[in-house]
C-alpha positions in Angstrom: 0.0 0.0 0.0 1.0 3.6 -0.5 0.5 7.0 1.1 -0.3 10.1 -0.8 1.9 12.9 0.6 1.3 16.6 0.1 3.5 19.2 1.7 2.4 22.7 1.1 3.6 26.1 2.2 2.1 29.6 1.4 4.9 30.0 -1.2 5.0 26.6 -3.0 4.2 22.9 -3.1 7.2 21.1 -1.6 6.0 17.6 -2.1 3.2 15.9 -4.0 3.6 12.2 -4.6 3.1 8.6 -3.4 5.4 7.4 -0.6 5.8 4.3 1.6 6.3 6.0 4.9 7.1 9.2 6.7 8.5 10.3 10.0 7.0 13.6 11.1 8.0 16.0 14.0 5.0 17.0 16.0 4.5 19.0 19.1 4.4 15.8 21.1 7.3 14.1 19.5 8.1 12.3 16.3 5.5 9.9 14.7 5.9 7.4 12.0 3.1 7.0 9.5 2.6 3.9 7.4 -0.4 2.9 5.2 -3.7 2.5 7.1 -2.5 4.8 9.9 -5.3 5.9 12.3 -6.8 9.2 11.3 -5.1 12.1 13.1 -4.9 15.9 13.0 -1.7 17.3 14.7 0.4 20.4 15.0 3.7 20.1 13.3 6.8 21.2 15.2 10.0 22.6 13.7 12.0 19.6 12.7 12.9 17.1 10.0 10.4 15.3 7.8 11.7 11.9 6.7 10.2 10.5 3.5 10.5 6.9 2.3 9.9 6.8 -1.4 8.3 3.8 -3.2 11.8 2.7 -4.3 12.9 2.6 -0.6 15.1 5.7 -0.9 14.8 8.1 2.0 14.7 11.9 1.6 14.7 14.6 4.2 12.9 17.9 4.3 12.8 20.5 7.1 9.5 21.8 8.3 9.2 25.1 10.1 6.0 24.3 12.0 2.5 23.9 10.7 -0.4 21.4 10.7 -0.8 17.8 9.4 -3.9 15.8 8.6 -3.6 12.1 8.1 -6.7 10.2 6.9 -7.4 7.4 4.4 -3.7 7.0 3.4 -3.5 10.7 2.6 -1.1 13.0 4.4 -1.6 16.7 4.0 1.0 18.9 5.7 0.4 22.7 5.7 3.7 24.2 6.7 4.6 27.8 7.5 7.8 27.2 5.6 9.9 24.2 4.5 13.2 23.2 2.8 14.2 20.1 1.0 17.3 18.5 2.5 18.8 18.5 -1.0 18.5 22.3 -1.1 20.5 22.8 2.1 24.3 23.4 1.7 26.0 21.3 4.4 28.9 23.7 4.8 26.6 26.7 5.0 24.4 24.9 7.5 27.4 24.1 9.7 28.7 27.6 9.5 25.2 29.0 10.5 25.2 26.6 13.5 28.6 27.9 14.7 27.4 31.5 14.3 24.2 30.7 16.2 26.2 29.1 19.0 28.4 32.2 19.3 25.4 34.5 19.2 23.8 32.6 22.0 26.8 33.0 24.2 26.8 36.8 23.6 23.0 37.3 23.9 22.0 39.9 26.5 18.4 40.4 27.6 15.4 38.3 27.2 14.6 39.2 23.6 18.1 38.6 22.3 18.2 35.3 24.3 14.9 34.1 22.8 16.0 35.0 19.3 19.4 33.4 19.7 17.9 30.1 21.1 15.4 30.0 18.1 18.2 30.6 15.6 20.3 27.9 17.3 17.4 25.4 17.1 16.8 26.2 13.4 20.5 25.8 12.7 20.7 22.4 14.5 17.6 21.1 12.6 19.2 22.1 9.3 22.5 20.4 10.2 20.6 17.3 11.4 18.7 17.1 8.1 21.8 17.1 5.9 23.7 14.7 8.1 20.9 12.1 8.7 21.8 8.6 7.8 18.7 6.6 6.7 17.9 3.2 8.2 19.0 0.2 6.2 16.2 -1.7 4.6 
């Protein structure tokens, strides 16, 4: 069996195809979705989206929060923003992580601290996405 996956943002369609499985970051942790999954509506947290294609190849995207609806082997993810892992430059992502870590150590005041922590979280997610090693089949 297959799942129909649609990942949409206000700017573009990120994904629209049939897949075998996904692993999705939600506000209550990661969930795996296989065919015939129980219907669910859930908030999507910032984090990786792992996609297992019909040929068993795994791809990664990064979701910057949103909402997901899973029903009748159809997954619709409405994201605030998203990036495909293949669009992320590993060197740039690592450099952004180092800058975010340095900015956090220099942050002063509540606003700067909150912004620095958010930037660090985003940078870590992007690095995780490009460095992820898929499970062997």
